[in-house]
N, C-alpha and C positions, 0 to 999 in steps of 0.2 A: 504494500500500500504506500507508494511513494507520494511525497508532498512536493508540489511545484509552486514556487512563488513567481508571480508575474508583475512586471513593472507597469507604469502608467499606460492605460489603454486609451483613454480620452476619446471615446466614441469610435474607435477603429475596429469595428466588429469583424470585418473581413479578415483583418490581420490576426485578430484573436482566434478566429476559427482556423486559420491556416497554422498558427502556432500550436493549438491544441491537437490538430491533426498530425503535426510533425512529431509531437511527443507521445502520440497514441494515447491521449488522455481518455480515461474511463471514469466517468463521474460516479459510478457505483463502487469503484475500487480505489481510485486515486483521490488525493486531497488537493484542492486548489486554494492558494493564498493570492490575493490581489492587493497591491500596495497603494490603493487609492487613486484618485483622479480617474475614475471610471468614465467620466463624461466630459463633454465640451471640446471645442475646436474640431474634432472629427465629425463625420457626417451621420453616424449611426449610434448615437448615444442611447436612444430609446431601445434599440435592439440589444445593446450591451447590457443595460439594466434588466431587461426582461429575461435574458439568458442567465445572468448571474443569480437573479432572484429565484429562478426555477431550479437551480442546482441543489438547493437544500442547505440545512443548517450546519452540516459537517464541514462545509467549506468556509474559509475565513476571508471576508471581504472588508477592508477597512476604509475609513473616510479620508479623502484628501481635500485640499482647499477648493477645487472646482466642484466637488460633490457638495460641500457646505454652501458654496455660492448658489448652486441650484436650489438647495433647500431654502436658503434665504430669499431667492427670487420667488419661489412658490408661495411663501408666506408674506410677500410684498415688503420685505425688510431690505432687500437688495434690488438695485436697478439692473435690468438686463443690459449687457454690453453689446456693441455692434459686432464684436468678434465672436460672441457666444453662438453656439449651435444647439440651444436648449429647447427651442420652440416646439419641436415634435414631441418632446416629453410633456411639456406644459399643456398641450392640447390633446394628449392621448386619453382615451377613455379610462385607462388604468393608472393615470397620473397619480392620484391620491394614494393608491396602493403602493406604487413605486417609491413615493416620497416617504411613506410610513416605513417601508422596508429599509430605506437609506438611513432614516433616523435611528434605526436599531442596529446599525453597524458599529463596530468598535473603533477606537482610535489606536489600539495596540493589541497585538496578539503575541503569544509566547509559546514556543514548542517545548514542553517540559522534558522531553527525551533528547532531542537534538540541540536544545538550548539556543535556538534562534529567536530573536525578537524582531517583529516587523512593525514599522511605523511609516507614515507617509514621508515626512521630511527629516526627522531626527529626534534626538533627545536633548533636553537642557543639560548643560555640562555638569550640573550638581545633582542630577537624578540618578539614583541607583535603581535597579530593576523593580524592587518592591515599591518604592515611592512612585515611579512612573506608572506602575500598574494601578495604584490607588488613585492617582490623579486622573488617569484615563477613565477609570470607572466612575469617578465623580462627575466628569463631563457627560459621560454616556447616560447616567441616571438623570441628570438635569435635562438632557436633550430628549429623553424618552418620556418625561413626566408631563403632568398637566400644565406646567408653566413653560411649555416649549417655546412659544413665541417670545415670552419675556427673556428666556435664556438666549435665543437667537439674537435678540436686540442687543445683548451685551457682549456677544462673541466677536464682533467685527471691529477692528481698529488696531493701531500700531503700538499703543501704550497701555500698560507699562511695558518696558522693554527688557525686563529681567524677572526671573522667578524669585518670589519671596512668599513662603507659605503663610505669612501673616497678613498678606494683602486681603482687602475685602473680597467677598466671594465672587462678585462679577469680574473684578480685575484679575483675580487669580485664574478663573476659567479662561478669560480672554488671552492672557499671556501663555497659558498652558497650550491652548489650541494653536497659537502662533508657533510655539516650539514644535508641536506635533505635526503641523500641516503646512507651514509657510517658510520656515527657516532655511536659509542657505548660508548667510554670512553672520558672523558675530564680531564684536570687539574682543580684544584679548581677554577681558575680564568676564566674558560670557554674555554680555548684553546683546540683544538682538539688533541687527541692522536689516530692516525690511524694505528700505527704499532702493538700495542698489540691486539691480537684477541683471546686470551685464555679465560678461565673461570673466574668467579668472585673471586673464592677462591685464585687463584694463581696470581692475578693481582699485578702489582707494587704498592707500598704504596702511590705513588704520583699521582695516577689517580683514578677517581671515575666514576660511571655511569653518563651519561650526565644529567639525571633527578635529580641527587643529588647535582648538583651545587647550592650552597647556595644562590647565587645572581640571580638565574633563575626567570625572571619576568613573565613568562607565566604559572605559576602553577595553575591559575584559568581556563585554557583551558582544555577541555576534549579531550585528544590526543590519537587517535588510531594510532598504528605504528606496523611495522613488523621487519624484518631484524635481530633480535636478538633471535635466537632459544634457546640459553643457558638460557634465562630467564624463559623458560617453561611457558610463559603466565602470569608471576607474577612479580610485582615490589614492592608490599607492600606500595604503595603510592597512594593517591587519584588522580582521574582524569586521570589516565594512563591506557591504554588498549593495552597491547602487544599481538598481535595475531599470531606471528610466533611461532608455537609450534612444529617445526622440522619435518614437513611432509616428506621431502626428506631424512631425517636421520632416519626414522623409528618411528617418533613420531606421531602426529596427524595433521590433517588439521582442522582449527578452524574457525567458523563463529560466529559473534555476531549480534544479532538483536538490532538495535539502539533504537527502541522504548521502550524496557524494559530492555536492557542490558543482556538478556539471551544468553548464549553461547551454541553452538552445535559443536560437533567434530566427526570425523571418524578416526579410527586407520589406519595407513599407513604402507606399507612395505618399508624397507630401499632401497633407489634407488641410493643415492650418494656414 
């Protein structure tokens, strides 16, 4: 019963089906992990959501920033962007069911035997596994509860820019979501920089990739993440497995078999 982790799909349903065919995926025997950003930019986000929802609860599908954006748009908390390709979902007869399913997806999953952790963007430098799991669960409970719209209203924004467990609840959840789903660069002290979205070569001198923060205490964790296509699947650091290889931008859609670390990919046409 192998487990396959797949990077950002972003509405590229044809590529997803091609990759699953390549690995001979059997949904009754194999386990699928998806690293978030299931939707947007690509042309078939609706098909992606319907397919993943139908797989069943044994498969682990986590939330990325584009998935949260869709939920926010559905609840009229976020404005739809010109580059979004979410309209087919929003007008689908099963839209409400799909959004409800999305709202019940986790922000973090952990394999207790193989000891992989999967998040969309990364982990705050100060989080150990147990703390990250508790924080993720707190967000999930809030998002799944009766005050969902109130929770969503508090999740979007760039501040605060650092984790502090003593922050008020709304601010604590917001910064946690940003570490889990939006983070690429940090300042050397671990504070988030969410404004710069360019490449590594042209980055400002005062910021570094989140995984290079020298005080990061979770370097022992085997972290699977997506979100950052510009890495091209490489960090040159141990225990890190970036699986967003730019499918929607004409790169590849990549899967990794957790049991042996072998990676598989299919070439994709540029959709975004």
